[in-house]
C-alpha positions as CSV (number, residue, x, y, z in Angstrom):
1,M,1.1,29.8,1.6
2,G,-1.9,28.6,3.5
3,A,-2.1,24.9,5.2
4,D,-4.4,22.4,2.6
5,P,-7.7,22.1,4.7
6,Y,-7.8,18.8,3.4
7,A,-4.7,17.5,4.7
8,A,-5.7,19.4,7.8
9,G,-8.5,17.1,8.4
10,K,-10.7,20.6,8.2
11,F,-13.6,19.1,6.7
12,A,-15.7,16.8,8.6
13,A,-17.8,16.0,5.7
14,N,-17.6,16.5,2.0
15,P,-18.4,19.9,1.4
16,Y,-19.6,19.3,-2.3
17,A,-23.4,19.4,-1.9
18,R,-24.3,19.7,-6.0
19,K,-22.4,20.1,-8.6
20,S,-22.2,19.7,-12.6
21,P,-21.3,16.8,-13.9
22,V,-17.8,16.4,-16.3
23,E,-18.2,14.8,-19.1
24,G,-15.9,14.1,-22.4
25,P,-15.4,11.5,-25.3
26,L,-13.2,8.6,-24.9
27,V,-9.8,9.5,-26.8
28,V,-7.7,6.6,-26.3
29,V,-8.4,3.3,-25.3
30,L,-5.5,1.8,-23.6
31,Q,-4.9,-2.1,-22.6
32,G,-2.5,-3.7,-19.8
33,R,-2.4,-4.4,-16.1
34,M,-0.2,-4.0,-13.3
35,E,0.8,-5.2,-9.9
36,D,3.0,-3.2,-8.4
37,R,2.0,0.8,-10.1
38,G,2.9,2.6,-7.0
39,L,0.4,5.7,-7.5
40,A,0.4,8.1,-5.0
41,L,-3.2,9.5,-4.3
42,I,-3.0,13.2,-3.5
43,T,-4.7,14.3,-0.4
44,P,-6.9,16.5,-1.5
45,I,-10.4,14.8,-2.5
46,S,-11.2,17.3,-5.6
47,R,-9.4,18.5,-8.7
48,C,-10.6,20.9,-11.5
49,L,-10.7,19.9,-15.2
50,R,-10.6,22.4,-17.8
51,R,-12.3,22.0,-21.4
52,H,-10.0,20.6,-23.7
53,D,-7.6,19.1,-21.4
54,V,-7.0,15.4,-21.8
55,H,-6.8,13.0,-18.6
56,E,-5.9,9.5,-18.0
57,L,-8.4,6.7,-16.2
58,I,-6.8,4.0,-14.5
59,L,-9.3,1.3,-12.8
60,T,-8.0,-0.5,-9.4
61,D,-10.4,-3.0,-7.3
62,E,-8.3,-2.0,-4.2
63,V,-10.9,-1.2,-1.3
64,E,-8.8,0.8,0.5
65,A,-8.1,3.3,-2.5
66,N,-8.4,6.8,-1.2
67,P,-7.1,10.1,-1.1
68,G,-3.7,10.2,0.4
69,K,-3.2,5.9,-0.1
70,Q,-0.9,4.4,-2.6
71,V,-2.5,2.1,-5.2
72,N,-1.1,-1.1,-6.7
73,R,-2.9,-3.0,-8.7
74,I,-4.4,-1.4,-11.8
75,A,-5.3,-2.0,-15.4
76,Y,-5.4,0.7,-17.9
77,L,-8.7,2.2,-19.5
78,G,-8.0,4.9,-21.5
79,F,-7.8,8.8,-21.6
80,F,-10.4,11.2,-21.9
81,A,-11.0,14.7,-23.6
82,V,-12.9,16.9,-21.2
83,E,-15.5,18.3,-22.9
84,R,-17.8,19.6,-20.3
85,G,-15.2,21.1,-17.6
86,G,-15.9,20.7,-13.8
87,V,-15.2,19.8,-10.7
88,L,-14.1,16.1,-10.0
89,V,-14.7,14.8,-6.3
90,S,-13.8,11.7,-5.0
91,G,-16.9,9.1,-4.7
92,D,-18.0,10.4,-8.1
93,E,-19.8,7.7,-9.7
94,V,-18.2,7.4,-13.4
95,S,-20.0,5.9,-16.4
96,L,-19.3,4.9,-19.7
97,D,-21.6,5.9,-22.2
98,G,-24.4,5.4,-19.5
99,R,-22.9,2.2,-18.2
100,P,-21.4,2.5,-14.6
101,V,-17.5,2.0,-14.2
102,G,-16.7,1.9,-10.4
103,V,-16.4,5.1,-8.1
104,L,-13.5,7.9,-8.0
105,A,-11.1,7.2,-5.7
106,G,-8.4,9.7,-6.3
107,F,-5.7,11.5,-8.0
108,D,-2.2,10.9,-8.9
109,E,-0.2,13.9,-10.2
110,T,2.8,11.6,-11.7
111,H,2.6,13.1,-15.3
112,M,1.6,16.6,-14.5
113,P,1.9,19.0,-15.9
114,N,0.9,16.6,-18.8
115,H,-2.0,15.0,-17.6
116,L,-3.7,13.8,-14.4
117,N,-4.3,10.0,-13.5
118,I,-8.0,9.6,-12.7
119,V,-7.9,6.3,-10.2
120,I,-11.3,4.5,-10.0
121,R,-11.9,2.0,-7.7
122,T,-14.1,-0.6,-9.3
123,S,-15.2,-4.7,-8.8
124,R,-14.3,-5.5,-12.3
125,L,-10.6,-4.8,-13.2
126,L,-11.0,-5.0,-16.8
127,S,-8.6,-2.8,-19.0
128,G,-10.0,-1.0,-22.0
129,T,-9.8,-3.3,-24.6
130,E,-10.5,-6.0,-22.1
131,Q,-14.0,-4.5,-21.5
132,D,-14.3,-3.6,-25.6
133,A,-14.6,-0.1,-24.2
134,P,-15.4,2.3,-27.5
135,L,-13.3,5.5,-29.2
136,G,-15.7,8.1,-28.3
137,A,-17.7,6.3,-25.5
138,T,-18.9,9.6,-23.2
139,V,-17.1,9.6,-19.6
140,S,-19.1,11.2,-17.1
141,F,-18.4,12.0,-13.5
142,R,-21.6,13.0,-11.0
143,L,-21.9,12.9,-7.8
144,P,-23.7,9.7,-6.3
145,G,-27.4,9.7,-6.9
146,E,-27.2,12.8,-9.7
147,G,-29.2,12.1,-12.9
148,G,-28.7,13.6,-16.0
149,E,-28.6,17.5,-16.6
Protein backbone atom coordinates (compact mmCIF):
# COMPACT_ATOMS: atom_id res chain seq x y z
CA MET A 1 0.00 0.00 0.00
CA GLY A 2 1.36 3.43 -0.96
CA ALA A 3 1.83 6.31 1.44
CA ASP A 4 -0.89 8.92 1.77
CA PRO A 5 0.34 11.93 -0.25
CA TYR A 6 -1.27 14.35 2.25
CA ALA A 7 0.40 12.75 5.28
CA ALA A 8 3.69 12.63 3.36
CA GLY A 9 3.47 16.37 2.64
CA LYS A 10 3.64 15.90 -1.13
CA PHE A 11 1.16 18.69 -1.92
CA ALA A 12 2.49 22.24 -1.64
CA ALA A 13 -0.98 23.61 -2.46
CA ASN A 14 -4.55 22.37 -2.55
CA PRO A 15 -4.83 20.38 -5.82
CA TYR A 16 -8.58 20.96 -6.21
CA ALA A 17 -8.90 23.70 -8.86
CA ARG A 18 -12.62 23.26 -9.66
CA LYS A 19 -15.36 20.90 -8.52
CA SER A 20 -19.10 20.51 -8.46
CA PRO A 21 -20.94 21.44 -5.26
CA VAL A 22 -22.09 18.68 -2.93
CA GLU A 23 -25.65 19.24 -1.71
CA GLY A 24 -28.55 17.65 0.09
CA PRO A 25 -31.35 18.22 2.58
CA LEU A 26 -31.00 18.43 6.33
CA VAL A 27 -32.79 15.29 7.58
CA VAL A 28 -32.11 15.61 11.32
CA VAL A 29 -31.72 18.73 13.46
CA LEU A 30 -29.52 18.19 16.51
CA GLN A 31 -29.18 19.97 19.81
CA GLY A 32 -26.34 20.05 22.29
CA ARG A 33 -22.77 21.15 22.77
CA MET A 34 -19.58 19.70 24.21
CA GLU A 35 -16.38 21.27 25.47
CA ASP A 36 -14.32 18.05 25.43
CA ARG A 37 -15.52 16.03 22.40
CA GLY A 38 -12.05 14.84 21.31
CA LEU A 39 -12.72 14.56 17.58
CA ALA A 40 -9.60 13.40 15.71
CA LEU A 41 -9.63 15.04 12.28
CA ILE A 42 -8.01 12.78 9.69
CA THR A 43 -5.00 14.05 7.72
CA PRO A 44 -6.51 13.81 4.20
CA ILE A 45 -8.17 17.09 3.17
CA SER A 46 -10.90 15.46 1.08
CA ARG A 47 -13.57 12.75 1.19
CA CYS A 48 -15.95 11.48 -1.49
CA LEU A 49 -19.65 11.46 -0.62
CA ARG A 50 -22.06 9.18 -2.43
CA ARG A 51 -25.64 10.04 -3.29
CA HIS A 52 -28.14 8.86 -0.65
CA ASP A 53 -25.53 8.50 2.13
CA VAL A 54 -26.25 10.34 5.38
CA HIS A 55 -23.53 12.19 7.32
CA GLU A 56 -23.33 14.24 10.52
CA LEU A 57 -22.56 17.97 10.61
CA ILE A 58 -20.66 19.23 13.64
CA LEU A 59 -19.66 22.86 14.26
CA THR A 60 -16.60 24.18 16.07
CA ASP A 61 -15.30 27.67 16.77
CA GLU A 62 -11.73 26.47 17.30
CA VAL A 63 -9.67 28.52 14.81
CA GLU A 64 -6.95 25.86 14.68
CA ALA A 65 -9.40 23.13 13.56
CA ASN A 66 -7.83 21.63 10.43
CA PRO A 67 -6.95 18.20 9.02
CA GLY A 68 -4.77 16.24 11.43
CA LYS A 69 -5.86 18.25 14.49
CA GLN A 70 -8.05 17.43 17.50
CA VAL A 71 -11.31 19.32 18.05
CA ASN A 72 -12.96 19.61 21.46
CA ARG A 73 -15.39 22.54 21.56
CA ILE A 74 -18.38 21.64 19.37
CA ALA A 75 -22.08 22.15 18.74
CA TYR A 76 -24.19 19.58 16.90
CA LEU A 77 -25.93 20.92 13.77
CA GLY A 78 -27.61 17.84 12.29
CA PHE A 79 -27.45 15.12 9.64
CA PHE A 80 -27.85 15.65 5.91
CA ALA A 81 -28.65 13.22 3.09
CA VAL A 82 -26.40 13.54 0.06
CA GLU A 83 -28.58 14.35 -2.93
CA ARG A 84 -25.78 15.57 -5.19
CA GLY A 85 -22.64 13.54 -4.50
CA GLY A 86 -19.08 14.57 -5.12
CA VAL A 87 -15.92 15.52 -3.28
CA LEU A 88 -15.73 17.60 -0.09
CA VAL A 89 -12.48 19.49 0.49
CA SER A 90 -11.21 21.18 3.62
CA GLY A 91 -11.79 24.90 3.06
CA ASP A 92 -15.12 24.42 1.26
CA GLU A 93 -17.69 27.07 2.10
CA VAL A 94 -20.73 25.54 3.81
CA SER A 95 -24.20 27.04 3.62
CA LEU A 96 -27.70 26.17 4.80
CA ASP A 97 -30.43 27.37 2.41
CA GLY A 98 -27.88 29.81 0.98
CA ARG A 99 -26.96 31.26 4.39
CA PRO A 100 -23.23 30.91 5.22
CA VAL A 101 -22.56 28.50 8.09
CA GLY A 102 -18.77 28.24 8.03
CA VAL A 103 -15.83 26.54 6.39
CA LEU A 104 -15.18 22.81 6.23
CA ALA A 105 -12.40 22.08 8.74
CA GLY A 106 -12.05 18.33 8.24
CA PHE A 107 -13.41 14.87 8.90
CA ASP A 108 -13.64 12.52 11.88
CA GLU A 109 -14.20 8.81 11.18
CA THR A 110 -15.30 7.72 14.68
CA HIS A 111 -18.63 6.32 13.48
CA MET A 112 -17.52 4.89 10.11
CA PRO A 113 -18.78 2.98 8.22
CA ASN A 114 -22.15 4.19 9.54
CA HIS A 115 -21.50 7.88 8.90
CA LEU A 116 -18.76 10.48 8.64
CA ASN A 117 -18.49 13.39 11.07
CA ILE A 118 -18.06 16.51 8.93
CA VAL A 119 -16.55 19.26 11.08
CA ILE A 120 -17.28 22.87 10.13
CA ARG A 121 -15.34 25.84 11.52
CA THR A 122 -17.67 28.73 12.35
CA SER A 123 -17.68 32.01 14.25
CA ARG A 124 -21.17 31.30 15.64
CA LEU A 125 -21.14 28.12 17.73
CA LEU A 126 -24.88 27.39 17.75
CA SER A 127 -26.50 23.95 17.63
CA GLY A 128 -29.14 23.11 15.04
CA THR A 129 -31.94 23.92 17.45
CA GLU A 130 -30.28 27.14 18.65
CA GLN A 131 -30.11 28.45 15.08
CA ASP A 132 -33.60 27.14 14.30
CA ALA A 133 -32.31 25.08 11.36
CA PRO A 134 -35.30 23.79 9.38
CA LEU A 135 -35.66 20.16 8.31
CA GLY A 136 -35.25 19.95 4.56
CA ALA A 137 -32.95 22.98 4.35
CA THR A 138 -30.35 22.55 1.60
CA VAL A 139 -26.84 21.97 2.89
CA SER A 140 -24.25 22.98 0.29
CA PHE A 141 -20.45 22.58 0.12
CA ARG A 142 -18.55 24.65 -2.50
CA LEU A 143 -15.00 25.71 -3.18
CA PRO A 144 -14.47 29.30 -1.96
CA GLY A 145 -15.70 31.83 -4.49
CA GLU A 146 -17.57 29.31 -6.68
CA GLY A 147 -21.15 30.32 -7.41
CA GLY A 148 -24.17 28.10 -7.95
CA GLU A 149 -24.38 25.55 -10.75
